[in-house]
Backbone of each chain as nested JSON, in Angstrom:
{
  "chains": [
    {"id": "A", "residues": [
      {"number": 1, "name": "MET", "atoms": {"N": [186.552, -198.444, -17.254], "CA": [186.581, -197.727, -17.654], "C": [184.97, -196.448, -17.16]}},
      {"number": 2, "name": "ILE", "atoms": {"N": [184.754, -194.743, -17.529], "CA": [183.078, -194.465, -16.886], "C": [182.856, -193.998, -18.311]}},
      {"number": 3, "name": "LEU", "atoms": {"N": [181.642, -193.583, -17.952], "CA": [180.727, -192.981, -18.825], "C": [180.847, -191.425, -18.766]}},
      {"number": 4, "name": "ALA", "atoms": {"N": [181.131, -190.142, -19.637], "CA": [181.475, -188.897, -19.72], "C": [180.533, -188.109, -20.714]}},
      {"number": 5, "name": "ASP", "atoms": {"N": [180.404, -186.837, -20.562], "CA": [179.614, -186.343, -21.728], "C": [181.06, -185.201, -21.766]}},
      {"number": 6, "name": "VAL", "atoms": {"N": [181.309, -185.001, -23.014], "CA": [182.159, -184.031, -24.003], "C": [181.559, -183.08, -23.545]}},
      {"number": 7, "name": "VAL", "atoms": {"N": [182.188, -181.941, -22.908], "CA": [181.43, -180.561, -22.489], "C": [182.431, -179.382, -23.103]}},
      {"number": 8, "name": "GLY", "atoms": {"N": [183.358, -179.493, -23.98], "CA": [184.486, -178.611, -24.562], "C": [185.874, -179.479, -25.239]}},
      {"number": 9, "name": "THR", "atoms": {"N": [186.915, -178.7, -25.731], "CA": [187.628, -179.019, -26.383], "C": [189.15, -177.501, -25.562]}},
      {"number": 10, "name": "VAL", "atoms": {"N": [189.849, -178.48, -26.258], "CA": [191.817, -177.961, -25.532], "C": [192.248, -177.65, -26.396]}},
      {"number": 11, "name": "THR", "atoms": {"N": [192.481, -176.03, -26.949], "CA": [193.586, -175.928, -28.199], "C": [194.563, -175.427, -27.018]}},
      {"number": 12, "name": "ALA", "atoms": {"N": [195.97, -176.143, -27.829], "CA": [196.954, -176.279, -27.319], "C": [198.228, -176.24, -28.528]}},
      {"number": 13, "name": "THR", "atoms": {"N": [199.219, -174.855, -28.263], "CA": [200.105, -175.096, -29.746], "C": [201.44, -175.718, -29.314]}},
      {"number": 14, "name": "ILE", "atoms": {"N": [201.68, -175.181, -28.187], "CA": [202.891, -175.868, -27.797], "C": [202.547, -177.118, -27.144]}},
      {"number": 15, "name": "LYS", "atoms": {"N": [203.114, -178.693, -27.286], "CA": [202.597, -179.283, -26.447], "C": [203.445, -180.738, -26.591]}},
      {"number": 16, "name": "HIS", "atoms": {"N": [203.291, -181.329, -25.791], "CA": [204.783, -182.873, -25.821], "C": [204.239, -183.697, -27.287]}},
      {"number": 17, "name": "PRO", "atoms": {"N": [205.303, -183.897, -27.901], "CA": [205.359, -184.318, -29.465], "C": [204.243, -185.222, -29.35]}},
      {"number": 18, "name": "VAL", "atoms": {"N": [203.792, -186.267, -28.487], "CA": [202.427, -187.458, -28.366], "C": [201.511, -186.701, -28.562]}},
      {"number": 19, "name": "TYR", "atoms": {"N": [201.457, -185.258, -28.273], "CA": [199.66, -184.976, -28.916], "C": [199.652, -184.371, -30.044]}},
      {"number": 20, "name": "GLN", "atoms": {"N": [200.515, -184.001, -30.667], "CA": [200.706, -183.444, -31.788], "C": [199.714, -183.958, -32.619]}},
      {"number": 21, "name": "GLY", "atoms": {"N": [198.271, -183.736, -33.458], "CA": [197.66, -184.106, -34.102], "C": [196.536, -185.021, -33.879]}},
      {"number": 22, "name": "ARG", "atoms": {"N": [196.31, -184.836, -32.174], "CA": [195.531, -185.061, -31.871], "C": [194.826, -184.147, -31.072]}},
      {"number": 23, "name": "SER", "atoms": {"N": [193.537, -185.106, -30.791], "CA": [192.214, -183.82, -30.514], "C": [192.07, -183.808, -28.997]}},
      {"number": 24, "name": "LEU", "atoms": {"N": [192.161, -182.75, -27.838], "CA": [191.783, -183.352, -26.528], "C": [190.885, -182.15, -26.112]}},
      {"number": 25, "name": "MET", "atoms": {"N": [189.631, -182.912, -25.6], "CA": [188.684, -183.121, -25.095], "C": [188.655, -182.72, -23.555]}},
      {"number": 26, "name": "VAL", "atoms": {"N": [187.606, -181.694, -23.325], "CA": [187.338, -181.896, -21.519], "C": [186.073, -182.606, -21.459]}},
      {"number": 27, "name": "LEU", "atoms": {"N": [186.757, -183.489, -20.393], "CA": [185.366, -184.312, -20.367], "C": [184.637, -184.517, -19.183]}},
      {"number": 28, "name": "GLN", "atoms": {"N": [183.241, -184.568, -18.506], "CA": [182.447, -184.454, -17.223], "C": [182.367, -186.035, -16.941]}},
      {"number": 29, "name": "PRO", "atoms": {"N": [182.858, -186.458, -16.386], "CA": [182.406, -188.114, -16.121], "C": [180.894, -187.903, -15.285]}},
      {"number": 30, "name": "ILE", "atoms": {"N": [180.091, -189.041, -15.521], "CA": [178.566, -189.111, -14.963], "C": [178.207, -190.105, -14.935]}},
      {"number": 31, "name": "ASP", "atoms": {"N": [177.296, -190.537, -14.211], "CA": [176.69, -191.692, -13.356], "C": [175.841, -192.38, -14.617]}},
      {"number": 32, "name": "GLU", "atoms": {"N": [175.499, -193.467, -14.462], "CA": [174.781, -194.247, -15.469], "C": [172.987, -193.401, -15.725]}},
      {"number": 33, "name": "LYS", "atoms": {"N": [173.014, -192.456, -14.97], "CA": [171.749, -191.623, -14.835], "C": [172.188, -190.202, -15.754]}},
      {"number": 34, "name": "GLY", "atoms": {"N": [173.2, -190.095, -15.831], "CA": [173.537, -188.997, -16.196], "C": [174.085, -187.773, -15.269]}},
      {"number": 35, "name": "LYS", "atoms": {"N": [173.875, -188.146, -13.975], "CA": [174.344, -186.799, -13.312], "C": [175.924, -187.373, -13.377]}},
      {"number": 36, "name": "ASP", "atoms": {"N": [176.57, -185.799, -12.772], "CA": [177.657, -185.31, -12.896], "C": [178.281, -186.144, -11.34]}},
      {"number": 37, "name": "LEU", "atoms": {"N": [179.766, -186.929, -11.902], "CA": [180.656, -186.963, -10.913], "C": [181.837, -186.316, -10.731]}},
      {"number": 38, "name": "GLY", "atoms": {"N": [182.323, -185.438, -10.169], "CA": [183.461, -185.237, -9.504], "C": [184.318, -184.244, -10.609]}},
      {"number": 39, "name": "ASP", "atoms": {"N": [185.263, -184.067, -10.786], "CA": [185.581, -183.014, -11.566], "C": [186.42, -183.593, -12.876]}},
      {"number": 40, "name": "GLU", "atoms": {"N": [185.994, -182.416, -13.873], "CA": [186.476, -182.976, -15.547], "C": [187.66, -183.349, -15.734]}},
      {"number": 41, "name": "ILE", "atoms": {"N": [187.908, -183.982, -16.478], "CA": [189.277, -184.778, -17.338], "C": [189.643, -184.149, -18.037]}},
      {"number": 42, "name": "LEU", "atoms": {"N": [190.57, -184.29, -18.948], "CA": [190.923, -184.258, -20.466], "C": [191.313, -185.8, -21.242]}},
      {"number": 43, "name": "ALA", "atoms": {"N": [190.662, -186.164, -22.147], "CA": [190.852, -187.184, -23.151], "C": [191.412, -187.033, -24.074]}},
      {"number": 44, "name": "VAL", "atoms": {"N": [191.905, -187.899, -24.522], "CA": [192.563, -187.456, -25.945], "C": [191.557, -188.673, -27.102]}},
      {"number": 45, "name": "ASP", "atoms": {"N": [190.416, -187.941, -27.713], "CA": [189.749, -188.816, -28.919], "C": [190.447, -189.415, -29.802]}},
      {"number": 46, "name": "THR", "atoms": {"N": [189.446, -190.656, -30.302], "CA": [190.188, -191.76, -31.129], "C": [188.978, -192.146, -31.763]}},
      {"number": 47, "name": "VAL", "atoms": {"N": [187.731, -191.836, -31.61], "CA": [186.546, -191.972, -32.29], "C": [185.8, -191.028, -32.628]}},
      {"number": 48, "name": "GLN", "atoms": {"N": [186.168, -190.019, -32.866], "CA": [185.697, -188.592, -33.706], "C": [184.442, -188.241, -32.866]}},
      {"number": 49, "name": "ALA", "atoms": {"N": [184.655, -188.796, -31.787], "CA": [183.42, -187.773, -30.849], "C": [184.081, -186.275, -31.16]}},
      {"number": 50, "name": "GLY", "atoms": {"N": [182.496, -185.82, -31.16], "CA": [182.49, -184.531, -30.798], "C": [181.46, -183.732, -29.659]}},
      {"number": 51, "name": "VAL", "atoms": {"N": [181.906, -182.294, -29.803], "CA": [181.084, -181.871, -28.109], "C": [179.966, -181.766, -28.43]}},
      {"number": 52, "name": "GLY", "atoms": {"N": [179.365, -182.108, -26.703], "CA": [177.771, -182.763, -26.639], "C": [177.797, -184.104, -26.974]}},
      {"number": 53, "name": "ASP", "atoms": {"N": [178.891, -185.108, -27.319], "CA": [178.038, -186.702, -26.993], "C": [178.752, -187.121, -25.612]}},
      {"number": 54, "name": "ARG", "atoms": {"N": [178.048, -187.982, -25.811], "CA": [178.135, -189.144, -24.813], "C": [178.994, -189.946, -24.868]}},
      {"number": 55, "name": "VAL", "atoms": {"N": [179.899, -190.057, -23.971], "CA": [181.393, -191.126, -24.776], "C": [181.747, -192.055, -23.696]}},
      {"number": 56, "name": "LEU", "atoms": {"N": [182.239, -193.133, -23.962], "CA": [183.216, -194.11, -23.246], "C": [185.033, -193.826, -23.093]}},
      {"number": 57, "name": "ALA", "atoms": {"N": [185.303, -193.751, -21.718], "CA": [186.446, -193.395, -21.7], "C": [187.143, -194.186, -20.819]}},
      {"number": 58, "name": "LEU", "atoms": {"N": [188.368, -194.396, -21.261], "CA": [189.355, -195.326, -20.852], "C": [190.327, -194.412, -19.877]}},
      {"number": 59, "name": "ARG", "atoms": {"N": [190.415, -194.896, -19.0], "CA": [191.416, -194.285, -18.234], "C": [193.252, -194.688, -17.743]}},
      {"number": 60, "name": "GLU", "atoms": {"N": [193.605, -195.437, -18.389], "CA": [194.512, -196.47, -18.081], "C": [195.657, -196.68, -19.361]}},
      {"number": 61, "name": "GLY", "atoms": {"N": [196.475, -196.552, -18.941], "CA": [197.81, -196.283, -20.073], "C": [198.329, -197.62, -20.796]}},
      {"number": 62, "name": "ASN", "atoms": {"N": [198.129, -198.552, -20.904], "CA": [198.543, -199.545, -21.444], "C": [197.68, -199.902, -22.472]}},
      {"number": 63, "name": "GLY", "atoms": {"N": [196.009, -199.923, -21.838], "CA": [194.993, -199.962, -22.585], "C": [195.511, -198.684, -24.249]}},
      {"number": 64, "name": "VAL", "atoms": {"N": [195.71, -197.579, -23.74], "CA": [195.72, -196.486, -24.302], "C": [196.873, -196.653, -25.168]}},
      {"number": 65, "name": "GLY", "atoms": {"N": [198.21, -197.477, -24.828], "CA": [199.019, -197.333, -25.965], "C": [198.514, -199.119, -27.188]}},
      {"number": 66, "name": "GLN", "atoms": {"N": [197.968, -199.505, -26.254], "CA": [197.404, -200.466, -27.422], "C": [196.34, -200.492, -28.794]}},
      {"number": 67, "name": "VAL", "atoms": {"N": [195.413, -198.967, -28.015], "CA": [194.757, -197.934, -29.012], "C": [195.47, -197.173, -29.961]}},
      {"number": 68, "name": "LEU", "atoms": {"N": [196.285, -196.894, -29.479], "CA": [196.578, -195.841, -30.453], "C": [198.384, -196.276, -31.009]}},
      {"number": 69, "name": "GLY", "atoms": {"N": [198.184, -197.458, -30.233], "CA": [199.019, -198.268, -31.231], "C": [200.295, -197.676, -31.348]}},
      {"number": 70, "name": "THR", "atoms": {"N": [200.869, -196.77, -29.921], "CA": [202.093, -196.673, -29.828], "C": [203.262, -196.825, -28.892]}},
      {"number": 71, "name": "GLY", "atoms": {"N": [202.46, -198.14, -28.029], "CA": [202.715, -198.255, -26.87], "C": [202.67, -197.699, -26.022]}},
      {"number": 72, "name": "ARG", "atoms": {"N": [203.067, -197.92, -24.9], "CA": [203.017, -196.413, -23.374], "C": [203.46, -195.549, -23.786]}},
      {"number": 73, "name": "VAL", "atoms": {"N": [202.755, -194.295, -24.004], "CA": [203.278, -193.017, -24.137], "C": [202.351, -191.865, -22.965]}},
      {"number": 74, "name": "ALA", "atoms": {"N": [202.94, -190.561, -22.804], "CA": [202.616, -189.902, -21.673], "C": [200.985, -189.537, -22.24]}},
      {"number": 75, "name": "ILE", "atoms": {"N": [199.883, -190.421, -22.744], "CA": [198.744, -190.423, -22.375], "C": [197.772, -191.437, -21.628]}},
      {"number": 76, "name": "ARG", "atoms": {"N": [197.11, -190.697, -20.778], "CA": [196.356, -191.654, -19.825], "C": [195.078, -191.779, -20.151]}},
      {"number": 77, "name": "THR", "atoms": {"N": [194.318, -190.728, -20.678], "CA": [192.839, -190.985, -20.818], "C": [192.633, -190.628, -22.393]}},
      {"number": 78, "name": "ILE", "atoms": {"N": [191.836, -191.865, -22.905], "CA": [191.454, -191.838, -24.488], "C": [190.017, -191.396, -24.13]}},
      {"number": 79, "name": "ILE", "atoms": {"N": [189.074, -191.498, -24.949], "CA": [187.764, -191.264, -25.919], "C": [187.576, -192.993, -26.446]}},
      {"number": 80, "name": "ILE", "atoms": {"N": [186.969, -194.072, -26.063], "CA": [186.776, -195.509, -26.95], "C": [185.716, -195.953, -27.614]}},
      {"number": 81, "name": "GLY", "atoms": {"N": [184.643, -194.615, -27.333], "CA": [183.207, -194.891, -27.856], "C": [182.314, -193.767, -27.651]}},
      {"number": 82, "name": "VAL", "atoms": {"N": [181.46, -193.754, -28.398], "CA": [180.413, -192.751, -28.233], "C": [179.275, -193.233, -28.118]}},
      {"number": 83, "name": "VAL", "atoms": {"N": [178.35, -192.959, -27.01], "CA": [177.769, -194.101, -26.373], "C": [176.21, -193.54, -26.911]}},
      {"number": 84, "name": "ASP", "atoms": {"N": [175.456, -194.829, -27.321], "CA": [174.201, -194.687, -28.06], "C": [172.655, -194.837, -26.853]}},
      {"number": 85, "name": "GLU", "atoms": {"N": [173.086, -195.501, -26.032], "CA": [172.221, -196.115, -24.411], "C": [172.798, -196.678, -23.391]}},
      {"number": 86, "name": "VAL", "atoms": {"N": [172.304, -196.132, -22.519], "CA": [172.534, -196.597, -21.216], "C": [171.325, -197.279, -20.289]}},
      {"number": 87, "name": "GLU", "atoms": {"N": [171.129, -198.219, -20.41], "CA": [170.111, -198.781, -19.744], "C": [170.486, -199.173, -18.368]}},
      {"number": 88, "name": "HIS", "atoms": {"N": [169.707, -199.043, -17.356], "CA": [169.745, -199.654, -15.879], "C": [168.818, -199.724, -15.247]}},
      {"number": 89, "name": "ALA", "atoms": {"N": [169.023, -200.474, -14.262], "CA": [167.564, -200.895, -13.306], "C": [166.961, -199.69, -12.12]}}
    ]},
    {"id": "B", "residues": [
      {"number": 1, "name": "MET", "atoms": {"N": [194.266, -186.885, -17.867], "CA": [195.239, -185.944, -18.113], "C": [193.996, -184.719, -17.425]}},
      {"number": 2, "name": "TYR", "atoms": {"N": [194.611, -183.578, -16.999], "CA": [193.595, -182.39, -16.347], "C": [194.401, -181.325, -16.301]}},
      {"number": 3, "name": "LEU", "atoms": {"N": [193.446, -180.122, -16.347], "CA": [194.541, -178.668, -16.618], "C": [195.05, -178.263, -14.979]}},
      {"number": 4, "name": "GLY", "atoms": {"N": [195.659, -177.488, -15.273], "CA": [196.649, -176.542, -14.193], "C": [197.192, -175.074, -14.678]}},
      {"number": 5, "name": "GLU", "atoms": {"N": [197.822, -174.667, -13.354], "CA": [198.189, -173.473, -13.424], "C": [199.79, -173.512, -13.04]}},
      {"number": 6, "name": "VAL", "atoms": {"N": [200.359, -173.093, -13.695], "CA": [201.675, -173.252, -12.382], "C": [202.229, -171.846, -11.753]}},
      {"number": 7, "name": "ILE", "atoms": {"N": [202.552, -172.196, -10.98], "CA": [202.475, -171.357, -9.491], "C": [203.402, -171.023, -8.724]}},
      {"number": 8, "name": "GLY", "atoms": {"N": [204.529, -171.682, -9.09], "CA": [205.891, -171.691, -8.959], "C": [206.946, -172.714, -9.329]}},
      {"number": 9, "name": "THR", "atoms": {"N": [208.364, -172.406, -8.941], "CA": [209.126, -173.707, -8.939], "C": [209.51, -174.527, -7.548]}},
      {"number": 10, "name": "CYS", "atoms": {"N": [210.246, -175.344, -7.736], "CA": [211.176, -176.542, -7.034], "C": [212.402, -176.401, -7.405]}},
      {"number": 11, "name": "VAL", "atoms": {"N": [213.339, -176.445, -6.342], "CA": [214.637, -176.841, -6.681], "C": [214.618, -177.633, -5.524]}},
      {"number": 12, "name": "ALA", "atoms": {"N": [215.702, -179.077, -5.827], "CA": [215.891, -179.844, -5.125], "C": [217.616, -180.305, -5.134]}},
      {"number": 13, "name": "THR", "atoms": {"N": [218.174, -179.779, -4.598], "CA": [219.653, -180.373, -4.916], "C": [220.093, -181.654, -4.956]}},
      {"number": 14, "name": "THR", "atoms": {"N": [219.785, -182.386, -3.569], "CA": [220.066, -183.923, -3.302], "C": [218.399, -184.563, -3.875]}},
      {"number": 15, "name": "LYS", "atoms": {"N": [218.639, -185.327, -4.711], "CA": [217.77, -185.749, -4.58], "C": [217.918, -187.711, -5.097]}},
      {"number": 16, "name": "VAL", "atoms": {"N": [217.287, -188.573, -5.988], "CA": [217.436, -189.44, -6.313], "C": [217.895, -189.319, -7.744]}},
      {"number": 17, "name": "ASP", "atoms": {"N": [218.722, -190.5, -8.062], "CA": [219.162, -190.17, -9.496], "C": [218.93, -189.791, -10.642]}},
      {"number": 18, "name": "GLY", "atoms": {"N": [217.622, -190.452, -10.669], "CA": [216.618, -190.12, -11.639], "C": [216.241, -189.385, -12.33]}},
      {"number": 19, "name": "LEU", "atoms": {"N": [216.343, -188.222, -10.975], "CA": [215.816, -187.015, -11.283], "C": [216.433, -185.65, -11.56]}},
      {"number": 20, "name": "GLU", "atoms": {"N": [218.127, -186.302, -11.89], "CA": [218.535, -184.931, -12.318], "C": [218.279, -184.336, -13.576]}},
      {"number": 21, "name": "GLY", "atoms": {"N": [218.388, -183.351, -13.409], "CA": [217.87, -182.474, -14.713], "C": [216.552, -182.281, -15.266]}},
      {"number": 22, "name": "ILE", "atoms": {"N": [215.4, -182.63, -14.153], "CA": [213.962, -182.214, -14.689], "C": [213.699, -181.492, -14.062]}},
      {"number": 23, "name": "ARG", "atoms": {"N": [213.181, -180.772, -14.815], "CA": [212.437, -179.119, -14.207], "C": [211.792, -179.53, -13.331]}},
      {"number": 24, "name": "LEU", "atoms": {"N": [211.128, -179.163, -12.307], "CA": [210.107, -179.019, -11.342], "C": [209.308, -178.423, -10.709]}},
      {"number": 25, "name": "LEU", "atoms": {"N": [208.282, -178.128, -11.413], "CA": [207.317, -177.147, -10.906], "C": [206.276, -176.809, -10.036]}},
      {"number": 26, "name": "VAL", "atoms": {"N": [205.753, -175.733, -9.393], "CA": [204.761, -176.559, -8.346], "C": [203.279, -175.324, -8.856]}},
      {"number": 27, "name": "VAL", "atoms": {"N": [202.434, -176.71, -9.559], "CA": [201.284, -176.628, -10.18], "C": [200.019, -176.509, -9.29]}},
      {"number": 28, "name": "GLN", "atoms": {"N": [199.221, -176.016, -9.424], "CA": [197.56, -175.844, -8.777], "C": [196.584, -176.666, -10.301]}},
      {"number": 29, "name": "PRO", "atoms": {"N": [196.24, -177.825, -9.736], "CA": [195.452, -178.33, -10.833], "C": [194.079, -177.362, -10.427]}},
      {"number": 30, "name": "MET", "atoms": {"N": [193.2, -177.011, -12.31], "CA": [192.109, -176.177, -12.147], "C": [191.497, -177.213, -12.768]}},
      {"number": 31, "name": "ASN", "atoms": {"N": [190.086, -176.498, -12.559], "CA": [188.85, -177.232, -13.195], "C": [188.477, -176.233, -14.602]}},
      {"number": 32, "name": "ARG", "atoms": {"N": [187.264, -176.643, -15.454], "CA": [187.52, -176.211, -17.267], "C": [187.284, -174.43, -17.152]}},
      {"number": 33, "name": "HIS", "atoms": {"N": [186.387, -173.959, -15.608], "CA": [186.498, -172.645, -15.743], "C": [187.462, -171.99, -14.789]}},
      {"number": 34, "name": "TRP", "atoms": {"N": [188.472, -172.453, -14.489], "CA": [189.95, -172.177, -14.507], "C": [189.872, -171.708, -12.842]}},
      {"number": 35, "name": "LYS", "atoms": {"N": [189.193, -172.381, -12.184], "CA": [188.927, -172.475, -10.209], "C": [189.679, -173.283, -10.129]}},
      {"number": 36, "name": "PRO", "atoms": {"N": [190.421, -173.222, -8.921], "CA": [191.598, -174.463, -8.266], "C": [190.454, -175.431, -8.172]}},
      {"number": 37, "name": "VAL", "atoms": {"N": [191.092, -176.466, -7.932], "CA": [190.489, -177.743, -7.659], "C": [191.424, -178.425, -6.871]}},
      {"number": 38, "name": "GLY", "atoms": {"N": [191.094, -178.764, -5.509], "CA": [191.895, -179.802, -4.767], "C": [193.478, -178.952, -4.427]}},
      {"number": 39, "name": "ASN", "atoms": {"N": [194.073, -179.604, -3.973], "CA": [195.791, -179.323, -3.703], "C": [196.636, -178.77, -4.773]}},
      {"number": 40, "name": "SER", "atoms": {"N": [198.086, -178.552, -4.317], "CA": [198.839, -177.778, -4.94], "C": [200.237, -178.777, -5.626]}},
      {"number": 41, "name": "GLN", "atoms": {"N": [200.576, -179.337, -6.318], "CA": [201.482, -180.189, -6.534], "C": [202.708, -180.242, -7.21]}},
      {"number": 42, "name": "ILE", "atoms": {"N": [203.551, -180.838, -7.249], "CA": [204.824, -180.69, -7.201], "C": [204.826, -181.647, -8.759]}},
      {"number": 43, "name": "ALA", "atoms": {"N": [204.961, -180.777, -10.281], "CA": [205.058, -181.979, -11.53], "C": [206.686, -181.521, -12.473]}},
      {"number": 44, "name": "ALA", "atoms": {"N": [206.729, -182.477, -13.103], "CA": [207.816, -182.525, -13.896], "C": [207.307, -181.79, -15.5]}},
      {"number": 45, "name": "ASP", "atoms": {"N": [208.649, -181.304, -15.905], "CA": [207.949, -180.33, -17.172], "C": [208.587, -181.003, -18.055]}},
      {"number": 46, "name": "SER", "atoms": {"N": [207.853, -180.776, -19.18], "CA": [208.739, -181.175, -20.415], "C": [208.005, -180.398, -22.151]}},
      {"number": 47, "name": "VAL", "atoms": {"N": [207.84, -178.756, -21.257], "CA": [207.58, -178.242, -22.932], "C": [207.705, -176.866, -22.035]}},
      {"number": 48, "name": "GLN", "atoms": {"N": [208.614, -176.613, -21.67], "CA": [209.409, -175.331, -20.735], "C": [208.143, -174.32, -20.451]}},
      {"number": 49, "name": "ALA", "atoms": {"N": [207.795, -174.842, -19.486], "CA": [206.278, -173.715, -18.859], "C": [207.069, -172.921, -17.729]}},
      {"number": 50, "name": "GLY", "atoms": {"N": [206.241, -171.748, -17.736], "CA": [207.083, -171.122, -16.417], "C": [205.707, -170.798, -15.702]}},
      {"number": 51, "name": "PRO", "atoms": {"N": [205.604, -170.306, -14.232], "CA": [204.752, -169.446, -13.612], "C": [204.083, -168.78, -14.449]}},
      {"number": 52, "name": "GLY", "atoms": {"N": [203.076, -168.857, -13.792], "CA": [201.461, -168.088, -14.877], "C": [201.212, -168.723, -15.683]}},
      {"number": 53, "name": "ASP", "atoms": {"N": [201.853, -169.974, -16.158], "CA": [201.332, -170.463, -17.228], "C": [199.988, -171.363, -17.36]}},
      {"number": 54, "name": "ARG", "atoms": {"N": [199.064, -171.566, -18.198], "CA": [197.957, -172.561, -18.001], "C": [198.388, -173.468, -18.801]}},
      {"number": 55, "name": "VAL", "atoms": {"N": [198.114, -174.945, -17.966], "CA": [198.631, -175.953, -18.872], "C": [198.188, -176.933, -18.763]}},
      {"number": 56, "name": "TYR", "atoms": {"N": [198.654, -178.196, -19.36], "CA": [197.573, -179.722, -19.068], "C": [198.852, -180.554, -18.744]}},
      {"number": 57, "name": "LEU", "atoms": {"N": [198.219, -181.494, -17.799], "CA": [199.132, -182.377, -16.901], "C": [198.616, -183.808, -17.257]}},
      {"number": 58, "name": "VAL", "atoms": {"N": [199.448, -184.56, -17.24], "CA": [199.283, -186.215, -17.134], "C": [199.857, -186.739, -16.136]}},
      {"number": 59, "name": "GLY", "atoms": {"N": [199.276, -187.877, -14.991], "CA": [199.657, -188.128, -14.123], "C": [200.134, -189.737, -14.103]}},
      {"number": 60, "name": "SER", "atoms": {"N": [200.003, -190.444, -12.903], "CA": [200.776, -191.852, -12.703], "C": [201.554, -192.08, -13.835]}},
      {"number": 61, "name": "ASN", "atoms": {"N": [201.873, -193.222, -14.238], "CA": [203.088, -193.979, -14.957], "C": [203.057, -193.368, -16.358]}},
      {"number": 62, "name": "GLU", "atoms": {"N": [202.411, -192.275, -16.718], "CA": [202.386, -191.92, -17.611], "C": [203.159, -190.793, -17.857]}},
      {"number": 63, "name": "ALA", "atoms": {"N": [203.119, -190.337, -16.585], "CA": [204.201, -188.842, -16.547], "C": [205.015, -189.133, -17.189]}},
      {"number": 64, "name": "ALA", "atoms": {"N": [205.937, -190.254, -16.529], "CA": [207.364, -190.891, -16.864], "C": [207.796, -191.199, -17.871]}},
      {"number": 65, "name": "ARG", "atoms": {"N": [206.53, -191.233, -19.316], "CA": [206.217, -191.047, -20.276], "C": [206.842, -190.045, -21.178]}},
      {"number": 66, "name": "ALA", "atoms": {"N": [206.528, -188.958, -20.56], "CA": [206.949, -187.268, -20.886], "C": [207.854, -187.479, -21.158]}},
      {"number": 67, "name": "LEU", "atoms": {"N": [208.783, -187.617, -20.003], "CA": [210.508, -187.181, -20.399], "C": [210.975, -188.06, -20.918]}},
      {"number": 68, "name": "GLU", "atoms": {"N": [212.497, -187.498, -21.52], "CA": [213.259, -188.403, -22.156], "C": [213.618, -190.116, -21.598]}},
      {"number": 69, "name": "ASN", "atoms": {"N": [213.97, -189.892, -20.432], "CA": [214.313, -190.931, -19.824], "C": [213.266, -191.585, -19.343]}},
      {"number": 70, "name": "SER", "atoms": {"N": [212.196, -192.443, -19.621], "CA": [211.191, -193.136, -19.1], "C": [210.834, -193.73, -17.637]}},
      {"number": 71, "name": "PHE", "atoms": {"N": [212.264, -194.163, -17.169], "CA": [212.392, -194.4, -15.739], "C": [212.534, -193.662, -14.69]}},
      {"number": 72, "name": "VAL", "atoms": {"N": [211.507, -192.729, -14.639], "CA": [212.16, -191.649, -13.598], "C": [211.315, -191.948, -12.964]}},
      {"number": 73, "name": "PRO", "atoms": {"N": [211.439, -191.627, -10.92], "CA": [210.096, -191.468, -10.366], "C": [209.55, -190.552, -9.966]}},
      {"number": 74, "name": "VAL", "atoms": {"N": [208.587, -189.819, -11.723], "CA": [207.549, -188.74, -11.134], "C": [205.978, -189.317, -11.403]}},
      {"number": 75, "name": "ASP", "atoms": {"N": [205.337, -188.481, -10.47], "CA": [203.653, -188.821, -10.696], "C": [203.085, -188.282, -11.361]}},
      {"number": 76, "name": "ALA", "atoms": {"N": [203.614, -186.662, -11.788], "CA": [202.926, -186.077, -12.6], "C": [203.796, -184.954, -13.775]}},
      {"number": 77, "name": "ALA", "atoms": {"N": [202.934, -184.644, -14.798], "CA": [204.39, -184.109, -15.772], "C": [203.297, -183.192, -16.679]}},
      {"number": 78, "name": "ILE", "atoms": {"N": [203.525, -181.918, -16.889], "CA": [203.13, -180.712, -17.797], "C": [203.567, -181.453, -19.044]}},
      {"number": 79, "name": "VAL", "atoms": {"N": [202.226, -180.908, -19.549], "CA": [202.719, -182.012, -21.527], "C": [202.031, -181.111, -22.183]}},
      {"number": 80, "name": "GLY", "atoms": {"N": [201.273, -179.828, -21.919], "CA": [201.052, -179.138, -22.979], "C": [200.726, -177.642, -22.523]}},
      {"number": 81, "name": "HIS", "atoms": {"N": [200.914, -176.414, -23.477], "CA": [200.306, -175.25, -22.622], "C": [198.918, -174.91, -23.24]}},
      {"number": 82, "name": "VAL", "atoms": {"N": [198.094, -174.478, -22.88], "CA": [196.991, -174.407, -22.871], "C": [197.068, -173.254, -23.577]}},
      {"number": 83, "name": "ASP", "atoms": {"N": [196.078, -172.942, -24.878], "CA": [195.98, -171.283, -25.352], "C": [194.793, -171.189, -25.221]}},
      {"number": 84, "name": "ALA", "atoms": {"N": [193.38, -172.318, -25.123], "CA": [192.058, -172.121, -24.817], "C": [191.368, -173.06, -24.549]}},
      {"number": 85, "name": "VAL", "atoms": {"N": [190.218, -173.001, -23.985], "CA": [189.383, -173.973, -23.357], "C": [188.058, -173.741, -23.971]}},
      {"number": 86, "name": "ASP", "atoms": {"N": [187.302, -173.777, -24.721], "CA": [186.335, -173.966, -25.681], "C": [184.952, -174.998, -24.81]}},
      {"number": 87, "name": "LEU", "atoms": {"N": [184.204, -173.946, -24.286], "CA": [183.261, -175.03, -23.004], "C": [181.949, -175.012, -24.028]}},
      {"number": 88, "name": "ILE", "atoms": {"N": [180.846, -175.882, -24.313], "CA": [179.463, -176.027, -24.43], "C": [178.694, -175.282, -23.161]}},
      {"number": 89, "name": "ASP", "atoms": {"N": [177.681, -175.278, -23.235], "CA": [176.358, -174.747, -22.67], "C": [175.769, -175.641, -21.882]}},
      {"number": 90, "name": "ASP", "atoms": {"N": [175.661, -175.749, -20.701], "CA": [175.536, -177.114, -19.797], "C": [173.653, -177.272, -20.501]}},
      {"number": 91, "name": "LYS", "atoms": {"N": [173.327, -176.344, -21.269], "CA": [171.893, -177.33, -21.525], "C": [172.025, -177.662, -23.125]}},
      {"number": 92, "name": "GLU", "atoms": {"N": [173.339, -177.639, -23.444], "CA": [173.336, -178.266, -25.269], "C": [174.025, -180.083, -24.696]}},
      {"number": 93, "name": "ARG", "atoms": {"N": [174.164, -180.224, -23.242], "CA": [174.535, -181.015, -22.772], "C": [173.691, -182.515, -23.372]}},
      {"number": 94, "name": "PRO", "atoms": {"N": [173.947, -183.834, -23.851], "CA": [172.795, -185.122, -23.681], "C": [172.025, -184.982, -22.86]}}
    ]}
  ]
}
């Protein structure tokens, strides 16, 4: 899993049926200190996260299928938690 | 998943059996400000996208799940047309 900041939302009318009714967010991956790491990714929200939240994201299709209860589908990345705090040495 | 722009089409007459009937497009991955990121790639289409369209894609094994037959040899698939990307200011970030 990775830490990321939700920096935006994507609006799409025409999309694959598995994305219908799901919120698609723009995530900027970060390290434990909050520094940006690489390029943004898109993720489907499962925890009512909002723009400006720091979140935990899962990037593995099998786990995604379990969380969504759909089995494996055409979604690879989801938000699985809103982070309250990260402590690091 | 990631953002991209369709910049072309790809035709392959001779191909493995699983790829028959699958529309292949040339896609340039984009960042959230619609600037190119990395190299262009070939992606399968599941939403009738065409050149000039702004789209989002799914990669890896999950790309195949976007197609009717999910045992196809693809590693990127277009799964949505992007109408808009709304972003926050960097100062609003945690």
